[in-house]
C-alpha positions as CSV (number, residue, x, y, z in Angstrom):
1,M,17.1,35.9,-8.8
2,T,14.1,33.7,-9.2
3,S,14.0,30.0,-8.3
4,P,13.6,27.6,-11.2
5,S,10.0,26.6,-11.9
6,P,9.2,23.0,-11.0
7,A,9.3,20.4,-13.7
8,R,6.1,19.5,-15.3
9,E,5.3,15.9,-15.3
10,P,3.8,14.1,-18.3
11,L,0.1,13.4,-18.0
12,D,0.7,9.6,-17.9
13,T,3.0,10.1,-14.9
14,L,0.2,12.1,-13.1
15,Q,-2.3,9.4,-14.0
16,A,0.0,6.7,-12.5
17,A,0.3,8.7,-9.3
18,S,-3.5,9.2,-9.2
19,D,-4.0,5.4,-9.7
20,L,-1.6,4.7,-6.8
21,L,-3.5,7.1,-4.5
22,R,-6.9,5.6,-5.6
23,A,-5.5,2.1,-4.7
24,L,-4.6,3.4,-1.2
25,A,-8.0,5.1,-0.7
26,S,-9.2,2.7,2.0
27,P,-8.5,2.6,5.7
28,V,-8.0,-1.2,5.4
29,R,-5.6,-0.9,2.5
30,V,-3.7,1.8,4.4
31,G,-3.5,-0.5,7.4
32,I,-2.3,-3.4,5.3
33,V,0.5,-1.3,3.8
34,R,1.4,-0.1,7.3
35,E,1.6,-3.7,8.6
36,L,3.6,-4.8,5.5
37,A,6.1,-1.9,6.0
38,G,7.6,-4.1,8.7
39,G,8.1,-7.1,6.4
40,G,6.1,-9.8,4.8
41,K,2.9,-11.2,6.5
42,Y,0.5,-14.0,6.0
43,V,-3.3,-13.2,5.7
44,H,-4.0,-14.5,9.2
45,E,-1.4,-12.1,10.7
46,L,-3.0,-9.2,8.8
47,V,-6.5,-10.2,10.1
48,A,-5.2,-10.3,13.6
49,A,-3.4,-7.0,13.3
50,L,-6.3,-5.1,11.7
51,G,-9.2,-6.7,13.5
52,V,-11.2,-7.3,10.3
53,S,-12.4,-10.5,8.6
54,Q,-10.3,-12.7,6.5
55,P,-12.5,-12.2,3.4
56,L,-12.2,-8.4,3.8
57,V,-8.4,-8.6,4.0
58,S,-8.3,-10.9,1.0
59,Q,-10.5,-8.5,-1.0
60,H,-8.3,-5.6,-0.2
61,L,-5.1,-7.6,-0.9
62,R,-6.5,-8.3,-4.4
63,V,-6.8,-4.6,-5.1
64,L,-3.2,-4.0,-3.8
65,R,-1.9,-6.8,-6.0
66,T,-3.7,-5.6,-9.0
67,S,-2.2,-2.2,-8.5
68,R,1.3,-3.9,-8.0
69,I,1.7,-2.4,-4.6
70,V,2.0,-5.8,-2.9
71,T,3.4,-9.2,-4.1
72,A,2.4,-12.7,-3.0
73,R,4.6,-15.7,-2.5
74,R,3.3,-19.2,-1.8
75,H,4.8,-21.0,1.2
76,A,3.2,-24.5,1.3
77,R,-0.5,-23.9,2.0
78,E,-0.2,-20.2,2.8
79,T,0.6,-17.1,0.9
80,Q,2.9,-14.4,2.3
81,Y,2.3,-10.9,1.2
82,S,5.0,-8.1,1.0
83,L,5.4,-4.7,-0.4
84,T,6.7,-4.4,-3.9
85,D,9.0,-1.6,-2.8
86,D,9.4,0.8,0.2
87,H,8.2,3.9,-1.6
88,V,4.5,3.2,-0.9
89,A,5.3,2.5,2.8
90,H,6.9,5.9,3.1
91,I,3.8,7.5,1.6
92,V,1.4,5.7,3.9
93,L,3.5,6.2,7.1
94,D,3.9,9.9,6.3
95,A,0.2,10.2,5.7
96,I,-0.5,8.5,9.1
97,R,1.9,10.8,10.9
98,H,0.4,13.8,9.2
99,A,-3.1,12.7,10.3
100,Q,-1.9,12.4,13.9
101,E,-0.6,16.0,14.0
């Protein structure tokens, strides 16, 4: 008895997966997602956690927002960033664990 062949995904689904991986293809963006996996954070919290400049964090947040990986919510004069859903956090955390093996 043979096992069933894996389902073939439509090309647009493969393109969406490729776009997601491209959006994550930066150590700073991977770090941002790792930090946001624990809950929403403000830019200054991400700067402190990652040890990079505020303009650099903001630039990478813009890429993640454009890719709909993170969302932003205004709180008075600050903006809190959070993950759109937990799926991306699982991908990033698994990749980090894999790299540590």
